[in-house]
N, C-alpha and C positions, 0 to 999 in steps of 0.2 A: 774267349771266356774271361770274365773278371772275377777272380776269387773273392774279392770283397763283396761284390753283389751276391755271390752264392752264399756267403756267410749271412748277409742280411736276409736273403730268401729263406735260409734255414731257420733263423730266429722267428721270422714272421710265420713260417709254416708251422713251427712248434706251437706258437700262440694260437693259430687257427685250430690245430689238432686238439689242444687242451680245452679251448672254450667254444669252438664252433663259430667264432666271429673274429673281427679285427683285421681280416685280410686287406680289404680296400681301405679301411679307415686308417691303417698304419702304413701300408705300402706306398700309397700316393704321397703323403707328406714326407715320408722317409726319402723317396726319390728326389723330391723337390729340395728338402733341407740339406741333403748330402751333395746337392749340385750335380746329380747324375742325369737329370732330365728337366727340361723346362716344364712348367705346369701342364700344358696341353698334352705334351708327349708322355708325361708321367701318368696322366689319367688314361690315355689310350693304351699304354703298355700294361698298366695295372688291370684294365678291363680284359685285355687278351689273356693275361695271366690268370685272372679270376675265372674266365670261361673254361680254360683248360683244366684247372684244378676242381672246379665245381662239377664238371661232367662226371667225374668218378663218384663223388658223393651222391649226386642225383641218381646215378645208376644203382648204387647200393640201396638207397632208400626206396626206390621204386620196386626193386626186386623183393625187399623184405616187407612191402605193404604198408609203409609208414608215410604214404603220400595220399592226400585227399585232393583228387583232381578238380572237384567243385571249387575248392579254395583257390587252387592254381589258376583256374579259368577266370574267376572273378578278379583276382589280382592282375592277370594279364590283360583283361579288358581295359584297365586303366593304365597299367604300366607301359604297355607297348606304345600307345599314342603319346604318353608322357615322354618316353625316351626319344621317340621320333621328333617331338617338338623341341626337346633339348638339343638334339643333334642338328636340327635345322637352324636353331638359334646360334649354336657354335659355328656352323658353316658360314652363316651370315656375318658374324663377328670376325671370323678369321679372314674373310674376303675384304671387309670394309675397315676393320680396325687393326689388323695385323698383330703386332706384338702386344698391343693393349689387351688382347684376348686373354693372355696369360694372367694379367692382373685381375681380370674379372673372375677367372677360374679360381685363383687363389682366394679371393674374398668369399665366393660361394662355397668353396671347400672348407674354409674356416667355420662358416655357419653350420655346414653339414656335420662337421666333426663335433661341434658342441651339441648338436641335436642327438648324435649317436651317444655321446657321453651321458647326457641326461636320460636317454633310454636305458642305458646300462645301469645307472643308479636306480631307475624304476624297477628293472628286473631283479636287482639285488635285494631291494626292500620287499618286493612282492614275493620273492622266493622264500621268505621266512614264514609266509602264510601257508596253511594247508590247502593244496590245490583241489579243485573239484573236477573230477575227470569221469564223465559218464560215457565217453566214447562217441558222442554225437557232435553235430555242428550247429546246435541251437545257439542263437545269438539275440540279445535284446536290441541290437543295433539294426538300422535299415540295411537292406542288401547292398545298396549303392555305396555304403561306407567303405567296403573292402576295395572296390574299384577306385574310389576317391583316394584312398591311401596309396594304392598302386600307382595312380597318375602322378601324385606328388613325388613319390620315391623314384619312379621311372625317370622323371625330369632331373632329379638330383643325381641319380646314378650316371646318366649320360653326360652330365656336366662335370661331375667330380669323381665318379667311380665309387662313392661312399653311400651306404644305406641299404643295399640289397639284402643284407642279412640282419643287422642289429635293429634297424628301424622297423622293418617288416615284422620281425618276430615280436617286438615289443607291442606293436599295434594289434597283431593277431591274438596275442594273449589276452588283451582287453576285449576284443570283438568276439572271440570264441572261448569264453571262460570254462566251458565244459569239455573242450576238446583236449585230449592228452597232448602233453608237450612234444612227445616224439613225433606225432603226426603234424603238429604245427611246424616243427623244425624240418621234417622231411618235405612238406609242401613248400616251405620257404626256399629250400635248396633247389628243388626242381624249377620253381618260378624264377629264382635268381639266375639259373643257367640260361633260361629263355631271355630274361631281361639283359643280363650281362653280355650274352652272345650277340644280341641285336646291337647293343651299344658298342661292343668291340668292333663289329663289322662296319658300323658308321665311322668310327675313328680310323679304321683301316683305310676307308675311302678318303678321309681327311689327311692321310699320311702321318698320323700321330702315334705310330707304334714303332718302338725301337727293338728290333728283333734280336740283335746280339745281347742287349741288356735283358730281354725277356728270357733268352736261353740260359743266361747265367743265374737268373732268379729261380727258374724252374729246377735247375741242377741242385740248388740248395733246399728249395721249399718242399720238393717231393719227399725226401727222407725226413724233413722236419715235420710235415703233416703226419707221416706214418708214426714217428716216435711220439709226437704229441698225443695222437689218438690212443696209443698204448698207455701213455702216462695218465691219460684222463680217467682211467679206471680207478686210480688210487689217489690222484691229486685233486684236492678240493677246489672246484671251479669257483665257489663263492668267495674264495680268497683272492682270486685273480680278477674278478669282475670289477670291484671298486678301484683296484690299482690301474686296470686298463682304462676305466672311465676317467680317472684323474689325469692319466697321461694324455688321452684324447682331448680333454678339456683344455689342458695347457697347450697342446699342439694347435688346437683351433684358435685359441687366444693369440698365439704367436703369429699365426698366418694372417689374422685380422689386423 
């Protein structure tokens, strides 16, 4: 066990508990920039970490009825093929280009981080408006829009581990303006479990998961998520969102 990795896991878990986002977007670049894992292994390890941590949240949201299975199915119709396409591309690059795959992953990761940062800015500014929540899933957008969003995010997640939370939530808030945020978040977490789980299994097959590092991260992140979730009842999330967005924007720029 690496105590430094456990400390990083605790800090990122705390962030996830406070805001409900930032796990993949912060964990993968942290592992790369700290020199603990090369890019492909950082993505695979983070995906496995995300699958294990999201399973708890998905179970809780499903039990309390804050999951809309129709939204989950529409997302999965696009995200699962998108993730499989991304894994196929990674496998091909890994076989044919070897170490150059890491450089490609870093570039795609930088773009994904900047996209997540802009989505957080969007959620921050949108949060100042009075939400309309009728409890339904009426949408002015075509039905295929959700699956299209899922396909793009599924591809990005399998390549970078980033986007299963922040990007999906930002898009669903636009597509389903009358759906309560708690149902959007619950649906996103269950869908993220499916997407991240499939992507993690693909990386397991590629041999890009560092299990000792994963264990150290989990040792710190589990109490971090618990403490952050408790603090979220009193800590203003709207203060953390722009800070997190600026951090991700700088990380994305640095990786590019």
